[in-house]
C-alpha positions as CSV (number, residue, x, y, z in Angstrom):
1,M,67.4,-2.1,-41.9
2,A,69.2,-0.9,-45.6
3,G,71.8,1.2,-45.4
4,A,72.0,1.9,-40.9
5,R,74.9,2.2,-40.1
6,Y,76.3,-0.8,-37.8
7,S,76.9,0.1,-33.3
8,S,78.8,-2.6,-32.5
9,L,77.0,-1.1,-28.7
10,N,73.3,-1.5,-30.6
11,P,73.6,-3.8,-33.4
12,H,69.4,-3.1,-33.9
13,A,69.5,0.3,-33.7
14,P,67.2,2.1,-36.1
15,E,68.7,4.4,-38.7
16,Y,67.6,7.7,-36.7
17,I,65.2,8.5,-33.9
18,P,62.6,10.5,-33.7
19,I,62.5,13.3,-31.6
20,T,59.3,14.5,-30.4
21,P,59.4,18.7,-30.0
22,L,58.7,19.5,-25.9
23,P,55.3,21.2,-25.4
24,P,56.3,25.3,-24.9
25,P,56.3,25.9,-21.5
26,L,53.1,27.0,-19.0
27,P,52.9,30.4,-19.0
28,T,53.7,32.4,-15.8
29,I,51.8,33.8,-14.1
30,D,53.5,36.9,-12.0
31,P,51.4,37.1,-8.4
32,P,49.1,40.2,-8.0
33,P,51.7,43.2,-6.9
34,Q,51.3,43.8,-2.9
35,Q,50.7,48.1,-2.6
36,N,51.3,49.7,0.6
37,V,52.9,47.2,2.0
38,H,56.0,48.7,4.7
39,P,58.7,47.2,4.2
40,K,60.0,47.7,7.7
41,L,57.3,46.6,8.9
42,K,58.5,44.6,12.1
43,G,55.3,44.0,14.2
44,H,55.1,45.8,16.7
45,E,54.2,49.5,15.6
46,T,51.0,51.1,16.5
47,T,51.1,54.9,14.8
48,V,50.3,54.6,11.0
49,K,50.7,57.9,8.3
50,L,47.8,57.5,6.3
51,E,48.7,59.1,3.2
52,N,46.3,60.6,-0.2
53,V,43.7,61.8,2.1
54,P,40.7,63.0,0.6
55,L,41.0,67.3,0.3
56,H,37.6,67.7,1.6
57,Y,38.0,65.8,4.6
58,N,38.1,66.8,7.9
59,R,38.8,65.1,11.5
60,K,35.0,63.5,11.8
61,K,35.1,62.4,8.1
62,L,38.5,60.4,9.3
63,M,37.4,59.3,12.6
64,D,33.9,58.6,11.5
65,F,36.0,56.1,8.8
66,L,38.5,54.7,11.5
67,D,35.4,54.1,13.8
68,S,33.4,52.2,10.7
69,Y,37.0,50.2,10.4
70,C,37.7,49.3,14.5
71,L,33.1,48.8,14.6
72,L,33.4,46.2,12.2
73,E,36.0,44.5,13.1
74,N,35.8,44.0,16.7
75,Q,32.3,41.9,15.8
76,K,33.7,39.7,13.8
77,A,36.4,39.2,16.5
78,R,33.0,38.1,18.6
79,D,31.4,36.4,16.2
80,S,34.7,34.7,15.9
81,N,34.1,33.2,19.4
82,K,37.6,33.3,19.8
83,E,38.8,34.2,23.3
84,N,40.7,37.1,24.9
85,P,40.3,38.5,21.3
86,H,41.9,42.1,21.3
87,V,39.8,44.9,21.5
88,F,40.8,47.5,18.2
89,A,40.6,50.5,18.5
90,F,42.4,54.3,18.7
91,D,43.9,56.9,20.4
92,F,45.3,59.9,18.5
93,V,43.7,61.7,15.2
94,Y,45.5,65.0,13.9
95,L,45.1,65.7,10.2
96,P,47.0,68.5,9.9
97,M,45.9,71.7,7.6
98,N,47.5,74.4,5.5
99,F,45.2,77.2,6.7
100,K,46.4,79.0,3.1
101,W,44.2,77.6,1.8
102,T,42.0,76.7,4.8
103,G,42.1,72.9,4.0
104,I,44.2,69.5,4.7
105,E,47.8,69.0,3.9
106,G,46.2,65.4,2.0
107,Y,47.8,63.4,4.8
108,G,47.1,62.6,8.9
109,F,48.2,60.0,11.8
110,V,46.7,57.8,13.7
111,N,48.2,55.8,16.9
112,F,45.3,52.7,17.7
113,T,45.6,50.9,20.8
114,D,47.1,47.1,20.0
115,H,50.2,47.0,17.2
116,R,47.9,44.3,15.5
117,T,45.4,46.5,15.4
118,L,47.7,48.6,12.7
119,L,49.3,44.9,11.5
120,K,45.5,43.7,10.0
121,F,44.8,47.7,8.8
122,F,48.0,47.2,6.7
123,R,47.0,43.9,5.3
124,D,43.1,45.3,4.5
125,F,44.3,48.0,2.5
126,S,47.0,46.4,1.3
127,E,46.4,43.4,-0.1
128,R,43.0,45.1,-2.3
129,A,42.8,48.4,-3.3
130,K,40.7,50.0,-1.0
131,T,39.0,54.1,-1.8
132,Y,38.3,56.5,1.5
133,P,34.7,56.6,2.3
134,D,32.4,59.6,0.2
135,S,35.7,59.3,-2.8
136,E,36.9,58.0,-4.8
137,I,40.8,58.1,-3.7
138,N,42.2,54.7,-2.5
139,V,44.6,54.7,0.8
140,Q,48.3,54.4,1.2
141,M,49.7,54.4,4.1
142,S,53.3,53.7,5.4
143,I,54.4,53.3,9.2
144,A,55.4,56.7,10.9
145,E,58.2,58.3,11.8
146,M,57.3,58.6,15.8
147,Q,55.1,55.5,17.5
148,G,53.2,55.8,20.5
149,K,50.1,57.8,21.3
150,N,52.3,59.3,24.7
151,A,54.9,60.4,22.1
152,L,52.5,62.0,19.7
153,V,50.9,63.9,22.5
154,E,54.2,64.6,24.0
155,R,55.5,66.4,19.9
156,F,52.4,68.5,20.0
157,K,51.5,70.0,23.1
158,S,53.8,73.3,23.3
159,E,52.8,73.2,19.3
160,R,51.1,77.0,18.3
161,F,47.7,76.7,16.4
162,L,47.0,79.1,13.9
163,F,42.9,77.9,13.5
164,E,40.0,79.7,14.1
165,S,38.6,76.8,15.5
166,D,40.5,73.0,17.0
167,E,39.1,70.5,14.3
168,F,41.8,70.4,13.1
169,H,43.6,69.8,16.5
170,P,45.8,66.7,16.8
171,V,43.8,64.8,19.5
172,S,44.0,62.5,22.3
173,F,41.0,59.6,23.0
174,N,40.3,58.9,26.8
175,P,39.8,55.9,26.8
176,P,40.6,54.4,23.3
177,R,37.7,55.4,20.4
178,N,36.2,50.9,19.6
179,G,34.0,52.3,16.6
180,S,30.8,52.2,19.4
181,R,31.0,55.6,19.3
182,A,30.3,56.6,22.7
183,S,31.2,59.6,24.5
184,V,34.6,59.6,24.8
185,K,37.0,62.2,26.5
186,V,38.4,64.4,23.4
187,N,41.4,65.8,24.5
188,S,42.5,68.6,22.2
189,V,46.9,69.0,21.6
190,G,48.7,71.6,21.8
191,I,47.8,75.7,22.2
192,F,45.1,76.9,20.4
193,Q,45.0,81.2,19.0
194,L,42.2,82.7,18.0
195,R,44.1,84.0,14.3
196,I,43.2,88.0,14.1
197,N,43.3,87.7,10.7
198,P,43.2,84.6,8.9
199,T,43.9,86.6,5.2
200,D,47.6,86.7,6.6
């Protein structure tokens, strides 16, 4: 090959070596963001703070939502034929009210009876956007600072609630509600006081 530079290492080397261009890098796909996943979720908590609760909600609507969830999960557990599945149930609900506008504050507290229920609840409503029933608002939540039914009852048992009814009282359930909507005893927590002049 005329004009090729002689090399003692490779006397028959070609004048040039064509360089094949590298293929463009494959586009990277970012994993979908996981919303509402609490970084401090350790797996033993039972009390969740529900946030972004629709303002037209009341305690009954929130309990219906929780009843439906527990009923569905308990049915799936029975259908899977697994041995000794834990029961999805809750035993405490509190939906605070702002009596200045006679509506809820937009958040509430729920205590489940088993930490596995709370873990599943977080996963179900964090992996994909789900809305509250009869609403377009997405479910948002965080781990409550106060954990457990006993601690919650102790916290609110001396609280005075100035409402026309006990609809917005904290309540506990015995036995816990498991979605079957069977009659259970509702224990109102706190001291109820009738407001004489609700416009004050």
